[in-house]
C-alpha positions, 0 to 999 in steps of 0.5 A, a space after each residue: 500500500 505504501 509503494 502505492 501512494 509513492 507511486 501516486 504522488 510522484 504522478 501528481 508532482 509529474 503533472 504538476 511539473 507539466 502544467 506549471 512550467 510555462 507559468 514559473 518561467 521569467 518574464 521575457 522582454 521581446 523587441 518589436 521591430 515592425 518598422 524596419 520590416 515595413 521599410 523592406 517591403 516598401 523599398 522592394 515595391 519601389 524596385 519592382 515599380 521602376 522594373 516596371 516603367 523599364 519594361 514599358 508596361 508603366 507610363 511616366 505619369 502612372 509611375 510618378 504617382 505611384 513613386 510619390 505614394 511609396 515614398 511617402 509611405 517610407 518617410 511614414 514608416 521611418 518616423 517610427 523606432 524599435 519598440 519593446 514589450 515584456 511578456 510574462 505572468 501577472 500577479 493575477 496569473 500566478 495566483 492562479 497557478 498557486 491555486 492549481 497546485 493546491 487544487 489539482 492533488 487535493 481533488 485527485 485525492 477526494 475522488 480516489 477516496 470517493 471512487 477508488 478501491 483502497 483495498 485493491 492493493 491490499 493482498 489480504 483484503 483482495 483474497 477475502 473479497 475474492 472468497 466472499 464472491 465464490 461463497 456468493 456463487 455458492 448460494 446463487 447456486 443453491 438458491 437457483 437449485 432451490 428454485 427448480 426444485 419448486 417448479 418441479 413441485 409445480 410441474 412434476 411431470 416433466 422428465 428432464 427437469 427431474 434429471 436436471 435437479 437430481 444432477 444439480 443436487 449431486 453438484 452440491 453433495 446432497 446424494 439423497 435428494 439426487 436419487 430421489 430426483 432421478 428416481 422421478 425421472 425414470 418414472 416419468 418415462 425417461 430411461 437411457 444409460 446416463 440416467 441410470 448410471 447417474 442414479 447408481 452413482 447418486 444412490 451408491 453416494 446416498 447409502 455410505 457408498 455402498 453397492 447393492 443388487 438393485 444398483 447391479 440391476 440398474 447398471 445391468 439395465 443401463 448396458 443392455 440399453 448401451 453396452 459401450 457406456 463408459 460409467 456404466 462400465 466403470 461402475 459396474 467394474 467397480 460393483 463387481 471389484 468390491 464383491 470380489 467378482 475380479 473376473 467380472 471386474 475385467 471384463 467390464 474395465 477392460 471394455 471401458 478401456 475400449 473405449 476410453 480416450 486413448 491416453 487420456 486419464 480415465 484409460 490410465 486409472 482402468 489400466 490400474 483397476 485392471 491390473 490390481 483386479 488380475 492380481 487379486 484374482 491371480 493375474 494369469 488366470 484372470 486374463 485367461 478367462 477375459 479372453 487375453 484382453 489384458 495381457 499387456 496392462 502395466 501392473 504400475 498404472 495409476 488407479 483413478 477411475 476404478 480402483 477399490 482396494 477396500 471392501 467400502 467401496 472408496 472409489 465409487 465416486 472417483 470412477 463415477 466422475 472419471 467415467 462421466 468426463 471420459 467424453 470431454 476433451 479439455 476441463 479436467 482439473 485435479 485439486 490436491 487439497 491440504 489442511 493447514 497444520 496450525 488449523 488441524 485442531 479446528 476440523 471436528 468429525 462431521 465437517 463437512 468440506 466443499 471444493 468448487 471452481 467458478 470462472 476468474 473472470 465472469 459469471 459468479 456460479 460454480 462451474 463444478 463443485 465436490 462435497 465430501 467429508 473433512 476427515 478425508 483430507 488431505 485429499 484428491 479431488 477431480 473437478 470436470 466439465 461433466 459437473 457442470 449444471 448447463 452446457 454454457 457454464 463448463 470449466 473448459 468454457 473459461 480460460 482461467 478458473 479459480 478453486 476454493 476449498 471450504 470446511 462448514 461446520 453445518 454442512 451447507 455452501 453458505 459460509 459462516 463465521 469459523 469455517 475454514 477456507 483456502 483459494 487458489 490463484 487463478 489457474 487453467 482449467 485443466 492439469 493439477 494444482 494444490 490447494 491448502 485450507 489456511 485461514 479462519 472466516 471471520 
């Protein structure tokens, strides 16, 4: 802030120097030799007149009359002398100069204090303002979802509206309400692989990340409609992995991998899941049982879309997120969220962690949001285009985004004093970034 005021004062001083320099210059005496100039002109006219006579273009009488007139004017001009006049600043002008020197900086300061943003040069204040914008955006999203829910109550026969509401609830981490909305859409006759897999995803998350015979039946329906649907294949593989059916897990994940974008994170994650399933089933036996489709899978491949190492099915959210984002060419942001050690004692069981991205410049509505338990920290969160509420509000639609994380004591998106917060600098809407929750909301 001190640097700002120094620069501002220097600019005001520079402007004053430019404006006042002509007024501060000393008075100068200018000579006025107009008579001498006029005599030179008249002598030239006499010479021209004589030339006209010699050339025969003037009569003697005309020449004599014109010459007499010029001589008279020469006598008149010769009677003058050199005049001098002083050029400078009158006392009244100097008073205006002093007034300008005082009024200009005072007026500039008054306008800045009235119209300017004194906190813009304060990094802490700027960060707090950005965080406030993000919280307001999250509140805007919740308000929009609430309006959509009310609209569906008024017109409950809109299957597309229920599907959109289910997706919106999932973005806010309200999986029970998401499950119920998806169910309404299915009951109204809309049935496709994407809706069925989204329904399974919400259902599994609502029941503690657990699959069930019902979710398996729904996934079978989805794959009957579209045998190559990525999210359905990833979820079906995860469910099979959890219940110990490694051959089926390899079968589903292999098919998903064949349809995943080459070189994508999803393809790499599926390769890791296949390798793990092979290892658990005895490697070569599982590979032979799956028609040799996974013999070349590298055992050290990264796990993302479908690793299910424990019976508690911790990978169901990662599987659904990665599979849903498979068709997206860009807009996949991997966020590593950590908690500053100084704030560790402030996190209590049951606290909720929100991680969301918004445009660095543009609408405040979140482009993608994830909700999980604060006890999962440090956490790896993926934000992607599949989380968008509308096609226009996707991560990949903006050049830069800001990612924010907040630990809520009450588990809702409305920020309150005592919440723990962290925010990134503007970042490309793809790749990886690290984010630390390092401050307490006042």
